[in-house]
C-alpha positions in Angstrom: 97.3 -21.3 101.2 93.4 -21.2 101.1 91.2 -18.8 103.3 91.7 -20.8 106.5 95.6 -20.8 106.1 95.9 -24.5 105.0 98.4 -25.3 102.5 96.7 -26.1 99.0 99.8 -26.7 96.9 103.6 -26.6 96.9 106.0 -25.8 94.1 109.6 -26.5 94.1 112.2 -25.3 91.7 116.0 -25.4 91.6 118.2 -22.6 90.3 119.9 -23.2 88.0 117.4 -25.6 86.5 120.0 -27.4 84.5 122.7 -29.8 86.0 126.1 -28.7 84.7 127.8 -32.0 85.6 130.2 -30.4 88.3 129.7 -32.0 91.6 129.8 -29.3 94.4 132.3 -29.2 97.3 131.0 -29.8 100.8 132.1 -26.3 101.7 129.8 -24.9 99.0 126.8 -26.8 100.4 127.2 -24.9 103.8 126.0 -21.8 102.1 122.9 -23.4 100.7 120.0 -20.8 100.5 116.3 -21.4 100.4 113.6 -18.9 99.4 110.0 -19.5 100.4 107.2 -17.5 98.7 103.7 -17.7 100.2 100.7 -16.7 98.0 97.1 -16.9 98.9 94.3 -18.0 96.7 92.0 -15.4 95.2 88.2 -16.0 95.4 86.7 -15.9 91.9 83.5 -14.2 90.8 80.4 -15.9 92.1 77.5 -16.6 89.8 74.6 -14.4 89.9 71.9 -16.7 91.2 69.6 -13.9 92.1 69.0 -12.9 88.7 68.7 -16.5 87.4 66.1 -17.3 89.9 64.2 -14.2 89.1 64.1 -15.2 85.4 63.2 -18.6 86.3 60.2 -17.3 88.3 59.2 -15.1 85.5 59.1 -18.0 83.0 57.1 -20.1 85.5 54.7 -17.3 85.8 54.3 -17.1 82.0 53.6 -20.9 81.6 51.1 -20.5 84.3 49.4 -17.7 82.9 49.0 -19.6 79.7 51.0 -17.2 77.5 51.7 -18.9 74.3 53.6 -18.0 71.2 50.9 -17.0 68.7 53.2 -16.6 65.8 52.6 -18.6 62.7 54.7 -21.6 61.7 56.8 -19.9 59.2 57.3 -16.9 61.6 58.8 -19.4 64.2 60.8 -21.5 62.0 62.1 -19.3 59.1 65.7 -19.7 60.0 65.5 -23.4 59.4 63.2 -23.3 56.4 65.3 -20.6 54.4 68.7 -22.5 54.2 67.0 -25.8 53.2 65.3 -23.9 50.3 68.5 -22.2 49.2 70.3 -25.6 49.4 67.7 -27.1 47.2 67.6 -24.2 44.8 71.7 -24.5 44.3 71.5 -28.3 44.1 68.7 -28.1 41.4 70.6 -25.4 39.5 73.7 -27.5 39.4 71.8 -30.5 38.3 70.4 -28.5 35.3 73.8 -26.9 34.6 75.4 -30.5 34.4 72.7 -31.8 32.1 73.2 -28.9 29.5 76.9 -29.4 29.3 76.7 -32.8 27.5 
C-alpha cells in the first residue's frame, strides 16, 4: 500500500508450492485457510537539492567573475600526457629489443 492507502501490488503464494499429485477431498477444502499480510511502502531518501543548487550558484558566480584556471598546459593535462609517454617508451623499447635478437 502506498501513503494514501491504495494497493500498489499483490503477491500470492501457495503452501506447499509443489503439487504432490494427490487430489484433496471436498471435506479438506472446507478447512481452507488464507493469510493476508499488509506492508506499507517506505519512502527512500530524497536528493539533497539545496546543496546542489548552492554549488551551481557558486559555479555561475565564478564564471561571471571571470575566474579562469591559470595553470599551465602541462599542469592541467599531465594525467593524459604521462601515460602516452610511458606507452611510447615501452613500445620503443620492445622494438629495439626485438631487432637485437636477430
